[in-house]
C-alpha positions as CSV (number, residue, x, y, z in Angstrom):
1,M,158.6,144.9,59.9
2,N,155.9,144.4,57.4
3,F,155.6,141.1,55.5
4,V,153.8,140.4,52.3
5,L,153.5,136.9,50.9
6,L,152.8,136.6,47.2
7,T,151.6,133.2,46.0
8,G,150.4,131.8,42.7
9,P,151.2,129.6,39.8
10,P,154.5,129.9,37.9
11,A,155.0,132.8,35.5
12,V,152.1,135.0,36.6
13,G,154.1,138.0,37.7
14,K,154.8,137.5,41.4
15,M,158.4,138.6,41.0
16,T,157.4,141.7,39.0
17,I,154.9,142.7,41.8
18,G,157.5,142.0,44.4
19,Q,160.0,144.2,42.7
20,Q,157.5,147.0,42.5
21,L,156.7,146.7,46.2
22,V,160.4,147.0,46.9
23,E,160.6,150.2,44.9
24,K,157.5,151.8,46.2
25,L,157.5,150.7,49.9
26,D,161.2,150.2,50.6
27,Y,160.6,146.6,51.5
28,K,163.1,143.7,51.2
29,L,162.4,140.9,48.7
30,F,163.0,137.3,49.4
31,H,162.2,135.2,46.3
32,N,162.3,131.5,46.1
33,H,165.4,131.4,43.9
34,L,167.5,132.7,46.7
35,S,167.1,129.5,48.7
36,I,167.1,127.3,45.6
37,E,170.4,128.7,44.3
38,L,172.1,128.3,47.7
39,A,170.9,124.7,48.0
40,L,172.1,124.0,44.4
41,N,175.6,125.0,45.5
42,I,175.5,122.3,48.1
43,S,173.5,119.5,46.7
44,W,171.7,118.2,43.5
45,Y,168.3,119.5,42.6
46,G,165.5,117.3,43.9
47,S,167.7,115.3,46.2
48,K,166.7,114.7,49.8
49,E,169.5,117.0,50.9
50,F,168.4,119.7,48.5
51,K,164.9,119.7,49.8
52,A,166.0,119.8,53.4
53,I,168.4,122.8,52.7
54,N,165.8,124.7,50.6
55,E,163.0,124.2,53.1
56,G,165.2,124.8,56.1
57,I,166.3,128.2,54.7
58,R,162.8,129.3,53.9
59,D,161.5,128.1,57.3
60,L,164.2,130.0,59.1
61,V,163.6,133.2,57.1
62,F,159.8,133.1,57.6
63,K,160.0,132.4,61.3
64,T,162.6,135.1,61.8
65,V,160.7,137.7,59.9
66,S,157.3,136.8,61.5
67,K,158.9,137.5,64.9
68,S,160.2,141.0,64.0
């Protein structure tokens, strides 16, 4: 599996570029709001639990994808 990591400051077009890569290269898109929204359903934004859930999801996804 190919893996592309887009980084940069807020509102510079990372999501737009990611969506274009999905269309052109048939990639999957994992954007930061996926883990944030799941964590928000379980805990309050900014809480210790929120941070643990959010970071845990991202860590699991990145480790799993990097091994594939």
